[in-house]
PDB file with SEQRES, HELIX, SHEET and CRYST1 records, atoms N, CA, C and O in Angstrom:
SEQRES   1 A   82  MET ALA LEU PHE PRO PHE PHE LYS ASP ASP ASN LYS SER          
SEQRES   2 A   82  SER ALA SER VAL ALA ARG GLU ARG LEU LYS VAL ILE VAL          
SEQRES   3 A   82  ALA HIS GLU ARG LEU GLN ARG GLU GLN PRO GLU TYR PHE          
SEQRES   4 A   82  GLN ALA MET GLN ARG ASP ILE MET ASP VAL ILE LYS ARG          
SEQRES   5 A   82  TYR VAL ASP ILE ASP PRO GLU ASP VAL GLN ILE GLN LEU          
SEQRES   6 A   82  GLU ASN GLU ASP ASN CYS SER VAL LEU GLU LEU ASN VAL          
SEQRES   7 A   82  THR LEU PRO ASN                                              
HELIX    1 AA1 PHE A    4  PHE A    7  1                                   4    
HELIX    2 AA2 SER A   14  ARG A   33  1                                  20    
HELIX    3 AA3 PHE A   39  TYR A   53  1                                  15    
HELIX    4 AA4 PRO A   58  ASP A   60  5                                   3    
SHEET    1 AA1 2 VAL A  61  GLU A  68  0                                        
SHEET    2 AA1 2 CYS A  71  VAL A  78 -1                                        
CRYST1    1.000    1.000    1.000  90.00  90.00  90.00 P 1           1          
ATOM      1  N   MET A   1     119.187  89.836  77.295  1.00  0.00           N  
ATOM      2  CA  MET A   1     118.760  90.947  78.104  1.00  0.00           C  
ATOM      3  C   MET A   1     118.332  90.440  79.446  1.00  0.00           C  
ATOM      4  O   MET A   1     117.606  89.448  79.513  1.00  0.00           O  
ATOM      5  N   ALA A   2     118.740  91.066  80.511  1.00  0.00           N  
ATOM      6  CA  ALA A   2     118.434  90.566  81.874  1.00  0.00           C  
ATOM      7  C   ALA A   2     117.377  91.407  82.503  1.00  0.00           C  
ATOM      8  O   ALA A   2     117.588  91.945  83.590  1.00  0.00           O  
ATOM      9  N   LEU A   3     116.252  91.542  81.868  1.00  0.00           N  
ATOM     10  CA  LEU A   3     115.161  92.315  82.379  1.00  0.00           C  
ATOM     11  C   LEU A   3     114.291  91.509  83.333  1.00  0.00           C  
ATOM     12  O   LEU A   3     113.834  92.048  84.341  1.00  0.00           O  
ATOM     13  N   PHE A   4     114.047  90.225  83.044  1.00  0.00           N  
ATOM     14  CA  PHE A   4     113.173  89.411  83.878  1.00  0.00           C  
ATOM     15  C   PHE A   4     113.772  89.174  85.307  1.00  0.00           C  
ATOM     16  O   PHE A   4     113.014  89.216  86.276  1.00  0.00           O  
ATOM     17  N   PRO A   5     115.053  88.938  85.458  1.00  0.00           N  
ATOM     18  CA  PRO A   5     115.545  88.784  86.809  1.00  0.00           C  
ATOM     19  C   PRO A   5     115.396  90.026  87.653  1.00  0.00           C  
ATOM     20  O   PRO A   5     115.402  89.935  88.881  1.00  0.00           O  
ATOM     21  N   PHE A   6     115.262  91.180  87.037  1.00  0.00           N  
ATOM     22  CA  PHE A   6     115.061  92.405  87.784  1.00  0.00           C  
ATOM     23  C   PHE A   6     113.730  92.403  88.500  1.00  0.00           C  
ATOM     24  O   PHE A   6     113.621  92.929  89.608  1.00  0.00           O  
ATOM     25  N   PHE A   7     112.694  91.809  87.871  1.00  0.00           N  
ATOM     26  CA  PHE A   7     111.343  91.804  88.480  1.00  0.00           C  
ATOM     27  C   PHE A   7     111.157  90.595  89.391  1.00  0.00           C  
ATOM     28  O   PHE A   7     110.220  90.576  90.188  1.00  0.00           O  
ATOM     29  N   LYS A   8     111.987  89.625  89.301  1.00  0.00           N  
ATOM     30  CA  LYS A   8     111.884  88.447  90.161  1.00  0.00           C  
ATOM     31  C   LYS A   8     112.370  88.773  91.571  1.00  0.00           C  
ATOM     32  O   LYS A   8     113.425  89.385  91.735  1.00  0.00           O  
ATOM     33  N   ASP A   9     111.622  88.378  92.570  1.00  0.00           N  
ATOM     34  CA  ASP A   9     112.021  88.605  93.953  1.00  0.00           C  
ATOM     35  C   ASP A   9     112.737  87.373  94.508  1.00  0.00           C  
ATOM     36  O   ASP A   9     112.098  86.435  94.985  1.00  0.00           O  
ATOM     37  N   ASP A  10     114.051  87.384  94.442  1.00  0.00           N  
ATOM     38  CA  ASP A  10     114.836  86.243  94.903  1.00  0.00           C  
ATOM     39  C   ASP A  10     114.947  86.214  96.438  1.00  0.00           C  
ATOM     40  O   ASP A  10     115.323  85.184  96.997  1.00  0.00           O  
ATOM     41  N   ASN A  11     114.640  87.278  97.103  1.00  0.00           N  
ATOM     42  CA  ASN A  11     114.815  87.365  98.537  1.00  0.00           C  
ATOM     43  C   ASN A  11     113.828  86.495  99.330  1.00  0.00           C  
ATOM     44  O   ASN A  11     114.145  86.030 100.425  1.00  0.00           O  
ATOM     45  N   LYS A  12     112.645  86.282  98.777  1.00  0.00           N  
ATOM     46  CA  LYS A  12     111.633  85.556  99.506  1.00  0.00           C  
ATOM     47  C   LYS A  12     111.260  84.270  98.783  1.00  0.00           C  
ATOM     48  O   LYS A  12     110.768  84.309  97.655  1.00  0.00           O  
ATOM     49  N   SER A  13     111.486  83.163  99.410  1.00  0.00           N  
ATOM     50  CA  SER A  13     111.045  81.895  98.815  1.00  0.00           C  
ATOM     51  C   SER A  13     109.582  81.680  99.190  1.00  0.00           C  
ATOM     52  O   SER A  13     109.048  82.361 100.066  1.00  0.00           O  
ATOM     53  N   SER A  14     108.962  80.761  98.542  1.00  0.00           N  
ATOM     54  CA  SER A  14     107.531  80.474  98.846  1.00  0.00           C  
ATOM     55  C   SER A  14     107.361  79.994 100.282  1.00  0.00           C  
ATOM     56  O   SER A  14     106.337  80.258 100.912  1.00  0.00           O  
ATOM     57  N   ALA A  15     108.370  79.289 100.800  1.00  0.00           N  
ATOM     58  CA  ALA A  15     108.330  78.814 102.187  1.00  0.00           C  
ATOM     59  C   ALA A  15     108.339  79.953 103.164  1.00  0.00           C  
ATOM     60  O   ALA A  15     107.605  79.924 104.152  1.00  0.00           O  
ATOM     61  N   SER A  16     109.143  80.947 102.921  1.00  0.00           N  
ATOM     62  CA  SER A  16     109.197  82.099 103.856  1.00  0.00           C  
ATOM     63  C   SER A  16     107.934  82.931 103.779  1.00  0.00           C  
ATOM     64  O   SER A  16     107.475  83.468 104.788  1.00  0.00           O  
ATOM     65  N   VAL A  17     107.369  83.040 102.585  1.00  0.00           N  
ATOM     66  CA  VAL A  17     106.080  83.755 102.447  1.00  0.00           C  
ATOM     67  C   VAL A  17     104.996  83.016 103.190  1.00  0.00           C  
ATOM     68  O   VAL A  17     104.198  83.632 103.896  1.00  0.00           O  
ATOM     69  N   ALA A  18     104.952  81.682 103.043  1.00  0.00           N  
ATOM     70  CA  ALA A  18     103.952  80.882 103.728  1.00  0.00           C  
ATOM     71  C   ALA A  18     104.156  80.976 105.238  1.00  0.00           C  
ATOM     72  O   ALA A  18     103.177  81.024 105.982  1.00  0.00           O  
ATOM     73  N   ARG A  19     105.402  81.003 105.707  1.00  0.00           N  
ATOM     74  CA  ARG A  19     105.664  81.120 107.142  1.00  0.00           C  
ATOM     75  C   ARG A  19     105.121  82.439 107.681  1.00  0.00           C  
ATOM     76  O   ARG A  19     104.514  82.460 108.751  1.00  0.00           O  
ATOM     77  N   GLU A  20     105.332  83.548 106.954  1.00  0.00           N  
ATOM     78  CA  GLU A  20     104.852  84.866 107.375  1.00  0.00           C  
ATOM     79  C   GLU A  20     103.318  84.885 107.434  1.00  0.00           C  
ATOM     80  O   GLU A  20     102.725  85.411 108.376  1.00  0.00           O  
ATOM     81  N   ARG A  21     102.700  84.303 106.412  1.00  0.00           N  
ATOM     82  CA  ARG A  21     101.223  84.240 106.414  1.00  0.00           C  
ATOM     83  C   ARG A  21     100.713  83.411 107.592  1.00  0.00           C  
ATOM     84  O   ARG A  21      99.712  83.773 108.211  1.00  0.00           O  
ATOM     85  N   LEU A  22     101.380  82.320 107.905  1.00  0.00           N  
ATOM     86  CA  LEU A  22     100.977  81.486 109.018  1.00  0.00           C  
ATOM     87  C   LEU A  22     101.074  82.250 110.341  1.00  0.00           C  
ATOM     88  O   LEU A  22     100.212  82.119 111.209  1.00  0.00           O  
ATOM     89  N   LYS A  23     102.160  83.066 110.483  1.00  0.00           N  
ATOM     90  CA  LYS A  23     102.331  83.874 111.684  1.00  0.00           C  
ATOM     91  C   LYS A  23     101.174  84.839 111.864  1.00  0.00           C  
ATOM     92  O   LYS A  23     100.682  85.026 112.976  1.00  0.00           O  
ATOM     93  N   VAL A  24     100.749  85.438 110.799  1.00  0.00           N  
ATOM     94  CA  VAL A  24      99.623  86.366 110.853  1.00  0.00           C  
ATOM     95  C   VAL A  24      98.339  85.639 111.272  1.00  0.00           C  
ATOM     96  O   VAL A  24      97.583  86.149 112.100  1.00  0.00           O  
ATOM     97  N   ILE A  25      98.091  84.459 110.708  1.00  0.00           N  
ATOM     98  CA  ILE A  25      96.911  83.696 111.047  1.00  0.00           C  
ATOM     99  C   ILE A  25      96.922  83.286 112.507  1.00  0.00           C  
ATOM    100  O   ILE A  25      95.905  83.409 113.190  1.00  0.00           O  
ATOM    101  N   VAL A  26      98.044  82.806 112.994  1.00  0.00           N  
ATOM    102  CA  VAL A  26      98.169  82.379 114.390  1.00  0.00           C  
ATOM    103  C   VAL A  26      97.944  83.548 115.334  1.00  0.00           C  
ATOM    104  O   VAL A  26      97.265  83.409 116.351  1.00  0.00           O  
ATOM    105  N   ALA A  27      98.522  84.717 114.994  1.00  0.00           N  
ATOM    106  CA  ALA A  27      98.332  85.914 115.852  1.00  0.00           C  
ATOM    107  C   ALA A  27      96.859  86.302 115.888  1.00  0.00           C  
ATOM    108  O   ALA A  27      96.348  86.695 116.937  1.00  0.00           O  
ATOM    109  N   HIS A  28      96.183  86.198 114.772  1.00  0.00           N  
ATOM    110  CA  HIS A  28      94.767  86.556 114.709  1.00  0.00           C  
ATOM    111  C   HIS A  28      93.949  85.580 115.568  1.00  0.00           C  
ATOM    112  O   HIS A  28      93.051  85.998 116.299  1.00  0.00           O  
ATOM    113  N   GLU A  29      94.254  84.320 115.480  1.00  0.00           N  
ATOM    114  CA  GLU A  29      93.544  83.306 116.283  1.00  0.00           C  
ATOM    115  C   GLU A  29      93.779  83.527 117.773  1.00  0.00           C  
ATOM    116  O   GLU A  29      92.851  83.374 118.567  1.00  0.00           O  
ATOM    117  N   ARG A  30      94.977  83.877 118.161  1.00  0.00           N  
ATOM    118  CA  ARG A  30      95.260  84.140 119.575  1.00  0.00           C  
ATOM    119  C   ARG A  30      94.465  85.324 120.097  1.00  0.00           C  
ATOM    120  O   ARG A  30      93.978  85.294 121.227  1.00  0.00           O  
ATOM    121  N   LEU A  31      94.328  86.368 119.286  1.00  0.00           N  
ATOM    122  CA  LEU A  31      93.553  87.529 119.664  1.00  0.00           C  
ATOM    123  C   LEU A  31      92.115  87.141 119.865  1.00  0.00           C  
ATOM    124  O   LEU A  31      91.490  87.613 120.815  1.00  0.00           O  
ATOM    125  N   GLN A  32      91.563  86.308 119.022  1.00  0.00           N  
ATOM    126  CA  GLN A  32      90.183  85.899 119.175  1.00  0.00           C  
ATOM    127  C   GLN A  32      89.944  85.037 120.401  1.00  0.00           C  
ATOM    128  O   GLN A  32      88.876  85.100 121.009  1.00  0.00           O  
ATOM    129  N   ARG A  33      90.932  84.233 120.768  1.00  0.00           N  
ATOM    130  CA  ARG A  33      90.807  83.402 121.967  1.00  0.00           C  
ATOM    131  C   ARG A  33      90.860  84.237 123.244  1.00  0.00           C  
ATOM    132  O   ARG A  33      90.258  83.850 124.245  1.00  0.00           O  
ATOM    133  N   GLU A  34      91.548  85.347 123.237  1.00  0.00           N  
ATOM    134  CA  GLU A  34      91.664  86.189 124.425  1.00  0.00           C  
ATOM    135  C   GLU A  34      90.466  87.088 124.644  1.00  0.00           C  
ATOM    136  O   GLU A  34      90.382  87.748 125.679  1.00  0.00           O  
ATOM    137  N   GLN A  35      89.514  87.136 123.681  1.00  0.00           N  
ATOM    138  CA  GLN A  35      88.330  87.972 123.835  1.00  0.00           C  
ATOM    139  C   GLN A  35      87.337  87.348 124.784  1.00  0.00           C  
ATOM    140  O   GLN A  35      87.244  86.124 124.873  1.00  0.00           O  
ATOM    141  N   PRO A  36      86.574  88.196 125.513  1.00  0.00           N  
ATOM    142  CA  PRO A  36      85.534  87.642 126.372  1.00  0.00           C  
ATOM    143  C   PRO A  36      84.476  86.897 125.601  1.00  0.00           C  
ATOM    144  O   PRO A  36      84.281  87.162 124.415  1.00  0.00           O  
ATOM    145  N   GLU A  37      83.783  85.970 126.240  1.00  0.00           N  
ATOM    146  CA  GLU A  37      82.825  85.127 125.564  1.00  0.00           C  
ATOM    147  C   GLU A  37      81.637  85.930 125.013  1.00  0.00           C  
ATOM    148  O   GLU A  37      81.000  85.483 124.060  1.00  0.00           O  
ATOM    149  N   TYR A  38      81.334  87.057 125.564  1.00  0.00           N  
ATOM    150  CA  TYR A  38      80.238  87.898 125.107  1.00  0.00           C  
ATOM    151  C   TYR A  38      80.610  88.710 123.841  1.00  0.00           C  
ATOM    152  O   TYR A  38      79.732  89.304 123.215  1.00  0.00           O  
ATOM    153  N   PHE A  39      81.868  88.737 123.477  1.00  0.00           N  
ATOM    154  CA  PHE A  39      82.301  89.587 122.402  1.00  0.00           C  
ATOM    155  C   PHE A  39      81.663  89.259 121.064  1.00  0.00           C  
ATOM    156  O   PHE A  39      81.276  90.170 120.332  1.00  0.00           O  
ATOM    157  N   GLN A  40      81.544  87.980 120.724  1.00  0.00           N  
ATOM    158  CA  GLN A  40      80.948  87.567 119.481  1.00  0.00           C  
ATOM    159  C   GLN A  40      79.454  87.977 119.394  1.00  0.00           C  
ATOM    160  O   GLN A  40      78.984  88.416 118.344  1.00  0.00           O  
ATOM    161  N   ALA A  41      78.749  87.828 120.479  1.00  0.00           N  
ATOM    162  CA  ALA A  41      77.322  88.207 120.522  1.00  0.00           C  
ATOM    163  C   ALA A  41      77.190  89.718 120.405  1.00  0.00           C  
ATOM    164  O   ALA A  41      76.295  90.206 119.716  1.00  0.00           O  
ATOM    165  N   MET A  42      78.060  90.463 121.062  1.00  0.00           N  
ATOM    166  CA  MET A  42      78.035  91.916 120.960  1.00  0.00           C  
ATOM    167  C   MET A  42      78.363  92.366 119.540  1.00  0.00           C  
ATOM    168  O   MET A  42      77.768  93.321 119.040  1.00  0.00           O  
ATOM    169  N   GLN A  43      79.299  91.689 118.892  1.00  0.00           N  
ATOM    170  CA  GLN A  43      79.658  92.024 117.522  1.00  0.00           C  
ATOM    171  C   GLN A  43      78.436  91.785 116.561  1.00  0.00           C  
ATOM    172  O   GLN A  43      78.171  92.599 115.677  1.00  0.00           O  
ATOM    173  N   ARG A  44      77.734  90.690 116.755  1.00  0.00           N  
ATOM    174  CA  ARG A  44      76.537  90.459 115.952  1.00  0.00           C  
ATOM    175  C   ARG A  44      75.498  91.509 116.175  1.00  0.00           C  
ATOM    176  O   ARG A  44      74.878  91.974 115.219  1.00  0.00           O  
ATOM    177  N   ASP A  45      75.279  91.912 117.437  1.00  0.00           N  
ATOM    178  CA  ASP A  45      74.255  92.920 117.772  1.00  0.00           C  
ATOM    179  C   ASP A  45      74.619  94.268 117.112  1.00  0.00           C  
ATOM    180  O   ASP A  45      73.746  94.953 116.579  1.00  0.00           O  
ATOM    181  N   ILE A  46      75.881  94.634 117.149  1.00  0.00           N  
ATOM    182  CA  ILE A  46      76.347  95.889 116.516  1.00  0.00           C  
ATOM    183  C   ILE A  46      76.118  95.833 115.045  1.00  0.00           C  
ATOM    184  O   ILE A  46      75.674  96.819 114.456  1.00  0.00           O  
ATOM    185  N   MET A  47      76.406  94.701 114.413  1.00  0.00           N  
ATOM    186  CA  MET A  47      76.191  94.554 112.956  1.00  0.00           C  
ATOM    187  C   MET A  47      74.688  94.687 112.629  1.00  0.00           C  
ATOM    188  O   MET A  47      74.321  95.329 111.645  1.00  0.00           O  
ATOM    189  N   ASP A  48      73.832  94.084 113.454  1.00  0.00           N  
ATOM    190  CA  ASP A  48      72.381  94.185 113.211  1.00  0.00           C  
ATOM    191  C   ASP A  48      71.903  95.606 113.256  1.00  0.00           C  
ATOM    192  O   ASP A  48      71.086  96.013 112.430  1.00  0.00           O  
ATOM    193  N   VAL A  49      72.401  96.381 114.218  1.00  0.00           N  
ATOM    194  CA  VAL A  49      71.989  97.798 114.342  1.00  0.00           C  
ATOM    195  C   VAL A  49      72.483  98.595 113.140  1.00  0.00           C  
ATOM    196  O   VAL A  49      71.733  99.410 112.602  1.00  0.00           O  
ATOM    197  N   ILE A  50      73.715  98.383 112.706  1.00  0.00           N  
ATOM    198  CA  ILE A  50      74.231  99.108 111.532  1.00  0.00           C  
ATOM    199  C   ILE A  50      73.435  98.745 110.286  1.00  0.00           C  
ATOM    200  O   ILE A  50      73.151  99.609 109.456  1.00  0.00           O  
ATOM    201  N   LYS A  51      73.075  97.474 110.151  1.00  0.00           N  
ATOM    202  CA  LYS A  51      72.334  97.005 108.968  1.00  0.00           C  
ATOM    203  C   LYS A  51      70.926  97.604 108.881  1.00  0.00           C  
ATOM    204  O   LYS A  51      70.344  97.659 107.797  1.00  0.00           O  
ATOM    205  N   ARG A  52      70.377  98.054 110.019  1.00  0.00           N  
ATOM    206  CA  ARG A  52      69.069  98.680 109.998  1.00  0.00           C  
ATOM    207  C   ARG A  52      69.102  99.988 109.173  1.00  0.00           C  
ATOM    208  O   ARG A  52      68.119 100.373 108.541  1.00  0.00           O  
ATOM    209  N   TYR A  53      70.247 100.636 109.208  1.00  0.00           N  
ATOM    210  CA  TYR A  53      70.334 101.958 108.573  1.00  0.00           C  
ATOM    211  C   TYR A  53      71.125 101.948 107.243  1.00  0.00           C  
ATOM    212  O   TYR A  53      70.847 102.752 106.354  1.00  0.00           O  
ATOM    213  N   VAL A  54      72.097 101.049 107.112  1.00  0.00           N  
ATOM    214  CA  VAL A  54      72.980 101.028 105.962  1.00  0.00           C  
ATOM    215  C   VAL A  54      73.218  99.590 105.521  1.00  0.00           C  
ATOM    216  O   VAL A  54      73.486  98.718 106.348  1.00  0.00           O  
ATOM    217  N   ASP A  55      73.119  99.346 104.222  1.00  0.00           N  
ATOM    218  CA  ASP A  55      73.403  98.031 103.704  1.00  0.00           C  
ATOM    219  C   ASP A  55      74.913  97.885 103.509  1.00  0.00           C  
ATOM    220  O   ASP A  55      75.500  98.465 102.596  1.00  0.00           O  
ATOM    221  N   ILE A  56      75.527  97.087 104.402  1.00  0.00           N  
ATOM    222  CA  ILE A  56      76.980  96.904 104.359  1.00  0.00           C  
ATOM    223  C   ILE A  56      77.338  95.416 104.379  1.00  0.00           C  
ATOM    224  O   ILE A  56      76.548  94.558 104.773  1.00  0.00           O  
ATOM    225  N   ASP A  57      78.525  95.165 103.949  1.00  0.00           N  
ATOM    226  CA  ASP A  57      79.092  93.841 103.983  1.00  0.00           C  
ATOM    227  C   ASP A  57      79.715  93.623 105.369  1.00  0.00           C  
ATOM    228  O   ASP A  57      80.377  94.526 105.880  1.00  0.00           O  
ATOM    229  N   PRO A  58      79.526  92.464 105.983  1.00  0.00           N  
ATOM    230  CA  PRO A  58      80.143  92.231 107.310  1.00  0.00           C  
ATOM    231  C   PRO A  58      81.652  92.441 107.338  1.00  0.00           C  
ATOM    232  O   PRO A  58      82.222  92.739 108.387  1.00  0.00           O  
ATOM    233  N   GLU A  59      82.293  92.285 106.192  1.00  0.00           N  
ATOM    234  CA  GLU A  59      83.755  92.486 106.197  1.00  0.00           C  
ATOM    235  C   GLU A  59      84.139  93.933 106.217  1.00  0.00           C  
ATOM    236  O   GLU A  59      85.314  94.267 106.367  1.00  0.00           O  
ATOM    237  N   ASP A  60      83.123  94.838 106.061  1.00  0.00           N  
ATOM    238  CA  ASP A  60      83.408  96.280 106.112  1.00  0.00           C  
ATOM    239  C   ASP A  60      83.375  96.787 107.546  1.00  0.00           C  
ATOM    240  O   ASP A  60      83.591  97.976 107.781  1.00  0.00           O  
ATOM    241  N   VAL A  61      83.111  95.914 108.505  1.00  0.00           N  
ATOM    242  CA  VAL A  61      83.076  96.292 109.912  1.00  0.00           C  
ATOM    243  C   VAL A  61      84.145  95.539 110.655  1.00  0.00           C  
ATOM    244  O   VAL A  61      84.186  94.310 110.618  1.00  0.00           O  
ATOM    245  N   GLN A  62      85.040  96.288 111.353  1.00  0.00           N  
ATOM    246  CA  GLN A  62      86.061  95.690 112.165  1.00  0.00           C  
ATOM    247  C   GLN A  62      85.894  96.166 113.587  1.00  0.00           C  
ATOM    248  O   GLN A  62      85.836  97.366 113.858  1.00  0.00           O  
ATOM    249  N   ILE A  63      85.817  95.207 114.494  1.00  0.00           N  
ATOM    250  CA  ILE A  63      85.637  95.527 115.900  1.00  0.00           C  
ATOM    251  C   ILE A  63      86.811  94.912 116.686  1.00  0.00           C  
ATOM    252  O   ILE A  63      87.128  93.731 116.538  1.00  0.00           O  
ATOM    253  N   GLN A  64      87.427  95.729 117.505  1.00  0.00           N  
ATOM    254  CA  GLN A  64      88.550  95.227 118.329  1.00  0.00           C  
ATOM    255  C   GLN A  64      88.367  95.644 119.769  1.00  0.00           C  
ATOM    256  O   GLN A  64      87.881  96.737 120.058  1.00  0.00           O  
ATOM    257  N   LEU A  65      88.755  94.775 120.656  1.00  0.00           N  
ATOM    258  CA  LEU A  65      88.709  95.036 122.056  1.00  0.00           C  
ATOM    259  C   LEU A  65      90.125  95.035 122.601  1.00  0.00           C  
ATOM    260  O   LEU A  65      90.813  94.015 122.541  1.00  0.00           O  
ATOM    261  N   GLU A  66      90.564  96.159 123.128  1.00  0.00           N  
ATOM    262  CA  GLU A  66      91.899  96.257 123.638  1.00  0.00           C  
ATOM    263  C   GLU A  66      91.826  96.490 125.186  1.00  0.00           C  
ATOM    264  O   GLU A  66      91.033  97.294 125.676  1.00  0.00           O  
ATOM    265  N   ASN A  67      92.655  95.777 125.892  1.00  0.00           N  
ATOM    266  CA  ASN A  67      92.727  95.917 127.350  1.00  0.00           C  
ATOM    267  C   ASN A  67      94.031  96.593 127.724  1.00  0.00           C  
ATOM    268  O   ASN A  67      95.097  96.113 127.337  1.00  0.00           O  
ATOM    269  N   GLU A  68      93.984  97.697 128.468  1.00  0.00           N  
ATOM    270  CA  GLU A  68      95.140  98.403 128.918  1.00  0.00           C  
ATOM    271  C   GLU A  68      94.952  98.654 130.393  1.00  0.00           C  
ATOM    272  O   GLU A  68      94.018  99.341 130.808  1.00  0.00           O  
ATOM    273  N   ASP A  69      95.838  98.097 131.172  1.00  0.00           N  
ATOM    274  CA  ASP A  69      95.757  98.225 132.666  1.00  0.00           C  
ATOM    275  C   ASP A  69      94.370  97.810 133.137  1.00  0.00           C  
ATOM    276  O   ASP A  69      93.998  96.645 132.994  1.00  0.00           O  
ATOM    277  N   ASN A  70      93.621  98.711 133.680  1.00  0.00           N  
ATOM    278  CA  ASN A  70      92.269  98.361 134.195  1.00  0.00           C  
ATOM    279  C   ASN A  70      91.201  98.977 133.285  1.00  0.00           C  
ATOM    280  O   ASN A  70      90.083  99.216 133.739  1.00  0.00           O  
ATOM    281  N   CYS A  71      91.510  99.233 132.049  1.00  0.00           N  
ATOM    282  CA  CYS A  71      90.564  99.881 131.140  1.00  0.00           C  
ATOM    283  C   CYS A  71      90.436  99.042 129.862  1.00  0.00           C  
ATOM    284  O   CYS A  71      91.435  98.582 129.308  1.00  0.00           O  
ATOM    285  N   SER A  72      89.216  98.854 129.412  1.00  0.00           N  
ATOM    286  CA  SER A  72      88.977  98.152 128.144  1.00  0.00           C  
ATOM    287  C   SER A  72      88.477  99.166 127.109  1.00  0.00           C  
ATOM    288  O   SER A  72      87.616  99.996 127.402  1.00  0.00           O  
ATOM    289  N   VAL A  73      89.023  99.087 125.915  1.00  0.00           N  
ATOM    290  CA  VAL A  73      88.636 100.029 124.845  1.00  0.00           C  
ATOM    291  C   VAL A  73      88.058  99.190 123.686  1.00  0.00           C  
ATOM    292  O   VAL A  73      88.691  98.259 123.189  1.00  0.00           O  
ATOM    293  N   LEU A  74      86.858  99.553 123.288  1.00  0.00           N  
ATOM    294  CA  LEU A  74      86.198  98.909 122.157  1.00  0.00           C  
ATOM    295  C   LEU A  74      86.349  99.842 120.949  1.00  0.00           C  
ATOM    296  O   LEU A  74      85.841 100.963 120.946  1.00  0.00           O  
ATOM    297  N   GLU A  75      87.058  99.354 119.927  1.00  0.00           N  
ATOM    298  CA  GLU A  75      87.254 100.132 118.725  1.00  0.00           C  
ATOM    299  C   GLU A  75      86.437  99.571 117.577  1.00  0.00           C  
ATOM    300  O   GLU A  75      86.500  98.381 117.268  1.00  0.00           O  
ATOM    301  N   LEU A  76      85.664 100.454 116.948  1.00  0.00           N  
ATOM    302  CA  LEU A  76      84.776 100.055 115.897  1.00  0.00           C  
ATOM    303  C   LEU A  76      85.102 100.843 114.653  1.00  0.00           C  
ATOM    304  O   LEU A  76      85.044 102.073 114.663  1.00  0.00           O  
ATOM    305  N   ASN A  77      85.446 100.150 113.571  1.00  0.00           N  
ATOM    306  CA  ASN A  77      85.732 100.789 112.276  1.00  0.00           C  
ATOM    307  C   ASN A  77      84.737 100.266 111.265  1.00  0.00           C  
ATOM    308  O   ASN A  77      84.638  99.057 111.055  1.00  0.00           O  
ATOM    309  N   VAL A  78      83.982 101.185 110.624  1.00  0.00           N  
ATOM    310  CA  VAL A  78      82.998 100.837 109.678  1.00  0.00           C  
ATOM    311  C   VAL A  78      83.274 101.563 108.372  1.00  0.00           C  
ATOM    312  O   VAL A  78      83.382 102.789 108.349  1.00  0.00           O  
ATOM    313  N   THR A  79      83.388 100.806 107.280  1.00  0.00           N  
ATOM    314  CA  THR A  79      83.539 101.430 105.959  1.00  0.00           C  
ATOM    315  C   THR A  79      82.161 101.542 105.343  1.00  0.00           C  
ATOM    316  O   THR A  79      81.555 100.542 104.958  1.00  0.00           O  
ATOM    317  N   LEU A  80      81.666 102.781 105.253  1.00  0.00           N  
ATOM    318  CA  LEU A  80      80.319 103.020 104.762  1.00  0.00           C  
ATOM    319  C   LEU A  80      80.360 103.224 103.263  1.00  0.00           C  
ATOM    320  O   LEU A  80      81.317 103.777 102.720  1.00  0.00           O  
ATOM    321  N   PRO A  81      79.292 102.764 102.594  1.00  0.00           N  
ATOM    322  CA  PRO A  81      79.203 102.937 101.144  1.00  0.00           C  
ATOM    323  C   PRO A  81      78.990 104.444 100.795  1.00  0.00           C  
ATOM    324  O   PRO A  81      78.558 105.230 101.638  1.00  0.00           O  
ATOM    325  N   ASN A  82      79.292 104.803  99.581  1.00  0.00           N  
ATOM    326  CA  ASN A  82      79.181 106.242  99.189  1.00  0.00           C  
ATOM    327  C   ASN A  82      77.763 106.681  99.163  1.00  0.00           C  
ATOM    328  O   ASN A  82      77.482 107.840  98.860  1.00  0.00           O  
TER     329      ASN A  82                                                      
END                                                                             
């Protein structure tokens, strides 16, 4: 019976999966390098303010800074507990 080959993903080798993961890591590192030097301090301050009111995990907060033309947009996503 050829049931097991049906579930096996022959299209992606472990090398190609590793390559894709490495691309994601490199892209993330580049984004962090392009951020202003005050960004990390600002991120810590925002986390401290949120923690005053809600007990959250730091991984539940995502902060991004996007630059478009002559405008900077700070995006803050917080996953709050129930």
